[in-house]
Structures are given as structure tokens and as C-alpha cells.
DSSP file (Angstrom, degrees, kcal/mol; ACC not computed):
  #  RESIDUE AA STRUCTURE BP1 BP2  ACC     N-H-->O    O-->H-N    N-H-->O    O-->H-N    TCO  KAPPA ALPHA  PHI   PSI    X-CA   Y-CA   Z-CA
    1    1 A M              0   0    0      0, 0.0    15,-2.2     0, 0.0     2,-0.4   0.000 360.0 360.0 360.0 129.0   32.8   40.1  -47.9
    2    2 A L  E     +A   15   0A   0     13,-0.2     2,-0.3    11,-0.0    13,-0.2  -0.747 360.0 168.7 -90.5 131.5   33.2   43.6  -46.7
    3    3 A R  E     -A   14   0A   0     11,-2.8    11,-3.1    -2,-0.4     2,-0.4  -0.866  23.9-137.6-134.0 167.8   35.2   44.1  -43.5
    4    4 A Y  E     -A   13   0A   0     -2,-0.3     2,-0.4     9,-0.2     9,-0.2  -0.976  12.9-168.8-129.1 145.5   36.7   47.0  -41.6
    5    5 A R  E     -A   12   0A   0      7,-2.2     7,-3.2    -2,-0.4     2,-0.6  -0.999  20.3-131.8-134.2 134.7   40.1   47.3  -39.9
    6    6 A E  E     +A   11   0A   0     -2,-0.4     2,-0.4     5,-0.2     5,-0.2  -0.765  31.6 172.5 -87.0 125.7   41.4   50.0  -37.6
    7    7 A T  E >   -A   10   0A   0      3,-3.1     3,-1.6    -2,-0.6    -2,-0.1  -0.983  66.5 -17.6-136.2 121.7   44.8   51.2  -38.5
    8    8 A H  T 3  S-     0   0    0     -2,-0.4     3,-0.1     1,-0.3    -1,-0.1   0.869 129.2 -49.1  51.8  42.1   46.5   54.2  -36.9
    9    9 A G  T 3  S+     0   0    0      1,-0.2     2,-0.3     0, 0.0    -1,-0.3   0.563 120.7  95.5  79.8   8.6   43.2   55.5  -35.5
   10   10 A R  E <  S-A    7   0A   0     -3,-1.6    -3,-3.1    -5,-0.0     2,-0.5  -0.947  73.5-116.6-130.7 155.3   41.2   55.3  -38.7
   11   11 A M  E     -A    6   0A   0     -2,-0.3     2,-0.4    -5,-0.2    -5,-0.2  -0.782  27.8-161.9 -92.3 126.0   38.9   52.6  -40.2
   12   12 A D  E     -A    5   0A   0     -7,-3.2    -7,-2.2    -2,-0.5     2,-0.4  -0.870  18.7-123.7-106.5 140.4   40.0   51.1  -43.5
   13   13 A S  E     -A    4   0A   0     19,-0.4    19,-1.8    -2,-0.4     2,-0.3  -0.684  30.3-168.6 -81.7 132.8   37.7   49.2  -45.8
   14   14 A M  E     -AB   3  31A   0    -11,-3.1   -11,-2.8    -2,-0.4     2,-0.4  -0.933   7.0-155.4-124.9 147.7   38.8   45.6  -46.5
   15   15 A L  E     -AB   2  30A   0     15,-2.7    15,-2.7    -2,-0.3     2,-0.4  -0.986   8.0-175.2-128.3 131.2   37.5   43.2  -49.1
   16   16 A T  E     - B   0  29A   0    -15,-2.2     2,-0.6    -2,-0.4    13,-0.1  -0.995  20.3-141.1-122.5 127.8   37.6   39.4  -49.1
   17   17 A V        -     0   0    0     11,-0.5     3,-0.1    -2,-0.4     9,-0.1  -0.802  13.2-164.8 -87.4 119.8   36.4   37.3  -52.1
   18   18 A V        -     0   0    0     -2,-0.6     2,-0.3     1,-0.3    -1,-0.2   0.907  65.3  -7.4 -75.9 -42.6   34.6   34.3  -50.6
   19   19 A K        -     0   0    0      2,-0.0     2,-0.3     6,-0.0    -1,-0.3  -0.983  57.6-172.1-156.0 142.5   34.5   32.1  -53.8
   20   20 A T        -     0   0    0     -2,-0.3     2,-0.4     3,-0.2     3,-0.1  -0.936  16.5-136.6-130.6 158.0   35.2   32.4  -57.5
   21   21 A R  S    S+     0   0    0     -2,-0.3     3,-0.1     1,-0.1    -2,-0.0  -0.907  78.7   9.5-113.9 143.5   34.6   30.1  -60.4
   22   22 A G  S    S+     0   0    0     -2,-0.4     2,-0.3     1,-0.1    -1,-0.1   0.598 113.5  70.2  73.1  12.2   37.0   29.2  -63.2
   23   23 A S  S    S-     0   0    0     -3,-0.1    -3,-0.2     0, 0.0    -1,-0.1  -0.972  91.9 -80.6-151.3 165.1   40.0   30.9  -61.7
   24   24 A E        -     0   0    0     -2,-0.3     2,-0.4     1,-0.1    -3,-0.1  -0.416  49.3-120.2 -68.3 145.0   42.5   30.4  -58.9
   25   25 A H        -     0   0    0     -2,-0.1    -1,-0.1    -5,-0.1    -7,-0.0  -0.709  13.8-152.5 -91.6 134.9   41.2   31.6  -55.5
   26   26 A D        -     0   0    0     -2,-0.4    -9,-0.4     1,-0.1    -2,-0.0  -0.923   6.0-168.1-103.9 108.3   43.0   34.3  -53.6
   27   27 A P        +     0   0    0      0, 0.0    -1,-0.1     0, 0.0    -2,-0.0   0.451  50.9 111.6 -78.2   1.8   42.3   33.8  -49.9
   28   28 A G        -     0   0    0      1,-0.1   -11,-0.5   -12,-0.0     2,-0.5  -0.184  66.2-126.8 -75.5 166.1   43.7   37.2  -48.9
   29   29 A T  E     -BC  16  47A   0     18,-2.8    18,-1.4   -13,-0.1     2,-0.4  -0.957  28.4-160.8-111.3 130.8   42.0   40.3  -47.6
   30   30 A H  E     -B   15   0A   0    -15,-2.7   -15,-2.7    -2,-0.5     2,-0.2  -0.933  16.2-129.0-122.5 135.0   42.7   43.4  -49.5
   31   31 A Q  E     -BC  14  42A   0     11,-0.8    11,-3.2    -2,-0.4     2,-0.3  -0.550  35.7-177.4 -72.6 142.2   42.3   47.1  -48.6
   32   32 A F  E     - C   0  41A   0    -19,-1.8   -19,-0.4     9,-0.2     2,-0.3  -0.947  16.5-161.0-140.2 162.4   40.4   49.1  -51.2
   33   33 A S  E     - C   0  40A   0      7,-2.0     7,-2.7    -2,-0.3     2,-0.5  -0.980  12.6-142.7-140.0 153.5   39.2   52.6  -51.9
   34   34 A I  E     + C   0  39A   0     -2,-0.3     5,-0.2     5,-0.2     2,-0.2  -0.977  38.8 146.8-118.3 120.2   36.6   54.1  -54.1
   35   35 A G  E >   - C   0  38A   0      3,-2.4     3,-1.5    -2,-0.5    -2,-0.0  -0.560  63.5 -61.5-135.5-162.5   37.5   57.4  -55.7
   36   36 A Q  T 3  S+     0   0    0      1,-0.3     3,-0.1    -2,-0.2    -2,-0.0   0.811 131.0  47.8 -60.6 -33.0   37.1   59.5  -58.8
   37   37 A G  T 3  S-     0   0    0      1,-0.3     2,-0.3     3,-0.0    -1,-0.3   0.447 118.2-106.9 -88.9  -0.8   38.6   56.8  -61.0
   38   38 A G  E <   -C   35   0A   0     -3,-1.5    -3,-2.4     2,-0.1    -1,-0.3  -0.793  67.3  -9.1 112.9-156.6   36.6   53.9  -59.5
   39   39 A V  E     -C   34   0A   0     -2,-0.3     2,-0.4    -5,-0.2    -5,-0.2  -0.623  59.3-169.2 -83.9 136.9   37.5   51.0  -57.2
   40   40 A R  E     -C   33   0A   0     -7,-2.7    -7,-2.0    -2,-0.3     2,-0.4  -0.989  11.9-147.9-130.7 123.8   41.2   50.5  -56.4
   41   41 A L  E     -C   32   0A   0     -2,-0.4     2,-0.7    -9,-0.2    -9,-0.2  -0.752  12.9-146.8 -88.3 135.9   42.7   47.5  -54.6
   42   42 A D  E >   -C   31   0A   0    -11,-3.2     3,-1.3    -2,-0.4   -11,-0.8  -0.902   7.7-164.0-107.4 109.9   45.7   48.3  -52.5
   43   43 A Q  E >  S+     0   0A   0     -2,-0.7     3,-1.6     1,-0.3    -1,-0.1   0.765  86.5  68.0 -63.9 -26.6   48.2   45.4  -52.5
   44   44 A R  E 3  S+     0   0A   0      1,-0.3    -1,-0.3   -13,-0.1    -2,-0.0   0.785  97.8  53.2 -64.7 -25.7   50.0   46.9  -49.4
   45   45 A G  E <  S+     0   0A   0     -3,-1.3    -1,-0.3   -14,-0.2    -2,-0.2   0.336  85.4 123.2 -89.7   7.6   46.9   46.1  -47.3
   46   46 A A  E <   +     0   0A   0     -3,-1.6     2,-0.3   -16,-0.2   -16,-0.2  -0.381  29.9 165.8 -74.0 144.9   46.8   42.5  -48.3
   47   47 A S  E      C   29   0A   0    -18,-1.4   -18,-2.8    -2,-0.1    -2,-0.0  -0.969 360.0 360.0-148.1 156.2   47.0   39.7  -45.8
   48   48 A G              0   0    0     -2,-0.3    -1,-0.1   -20,-0.3   -18,-0.0   0.329 360.0 360.0-178.4 360.0   46.2   36.0  -46.2
């Protein structure tokens, strides 16, 4: 699920995985960015 969060006057993209199969589920929400190297999850933006 894609979400947005306002932090210090800017909008950050957040990602929540609603359900997974065959692995442990991480209920957290993670900040991510898309750049030249692809998608990057930022652990500092995690909450859960």
C-alpha cells in the first residue's frame, strides 16, 4: 500500500506490505525512494 507522510515540510513516500506468503510478515511502514539504482527502502523511516 502506498502512503505519503509529511516530514519537515516535504512529502515522503511510504510503503506498507499488506500480506505476504511463505515468509514472516513485517507490519511496518517503510520510507522508500526510486533513483538511478532502482528502489531503495530506508530503514530509518520504518515504523510499526
